[in-house]
C-alpha positions, 0 to 999 in steps of 0.5 A, a space after each residue: 392250624 395248617 399241617 402240610 401233607 406230602 403225597 407220593 402216590 397218585 391217589 390219597 394215602 393219608 388215611 386215618 392220619 388225615 381223618 384224625 386231622 380233619 376231625 380236629 379242625 386242622 387244615 391239610 393243604 396237600 402237595 401231590 408230588 407225583 403230579 408235578 406239584 412243587 414242594 413249598 419253598 418254606 415252612 413259614 405257612 405251616 404248623 407241621 408236616 406229614 410225609 407219607 409213603 411212596 414207591 420210590 426210594 428215599 435216594 431216588 433223586 434221578 427220577 424224582 428230583 423233588 426229593 432233594 428239595 423235600 429233605 431240605 424242607 424237612 430240615 427247615 421244619 425241624 430247625 423251626 421246632 415244628 412237628 414232623 411226622 414221616 411214614 415209611 418213605 417219609 421216615 426214610 426221608 427224615 433219616 436221610 435229611 439228617 445224615 443216616 444211611 438208606 438201605 435199598 431193596 431188602 426182603 419184602 415185608 408186607 402185612 401185619 407184623 409185630 412192633 415192640 416199643 423200646 423202654 424209651 417209648 414208655 415215657 415218650 409223649 407220642 409213642 407211649 400209646 404203643 404199650 405192648 408188641 402190636 401188629 401194625 401194617 408193613 409194606 416196604 423193602 427199603 429201610 434206614 439207619 437211625 440219624 445221630 442223636 435219634 431216640 429209638 422208640 420201636 423195633 420190628 420182627 424183620 426190620 429193627 428201626 420201626 420208630 424214632 424221634 429226633 429232638 422234641 417233635 420229629 417222628 419217623 414211623 416205618 409201619 403204616 398205621 394210617 391204612 384201612 383195608 380198602 386203602 390197601 386193596 386200592 393200592 394193590 389193585 394199582 400195583 402191576 404184578 403185585 401177585 408175583 411179589 406176594 402170591 397168596 396175600 388174598 388168602 390171609 390178608 383179609 383175616 389180618 385186617 379183621 383182627 388188627 385194623 381197629 386197634 391199629 386205627 385207634 393207635 394212629 388216632 391217639 398218636 396223631 392227637 398227641 403229635 399235633 399237641 406238640 405244636 
């Protein structure tokens, strides 16, 4: 099995998702869009796609023209009934691909925040693992409306649309359930003036990871396994 991974950072951000796929023996060919690698022309060579987070907005076509092609590729995967998983920016790009609205530049949501499953999540083959309000990691300001026909699967403290499903096997997750503390710290270190955005993060973020990282990673592994099973 081959799952295409789309990276928007200049360092790996696939985290626990990638670790889980590798342990399952799944190949993960990766497109590094920030390095100028082209988005594949077709979904034919892949059994599914993971679209990860990034610093740009989902409608930033002027400075990231590949986004237009990527939204087209997402539609091709969905039309082919192959599993699609979008994380943060990835969830926003799936929403965009199916006519939803992008909301740009809202309040910063950073750190672990409670995510609550909807009633529909209880019977969902993937999101059933979110059994109660669970602290999951967030790092975003942008958001989105749900595409027409989407099943709303989770709500958040500050942003309502935290998870949804389109059709049989397309999932958007606003939260970052794939991260580890080391991964987040590396991204903070490479983000200019991050302390201006979240001045006191180092006073409480390590404790949040100590409390919540293990459960978040377990949730991620369970979700990825069941998502892959949809292939």
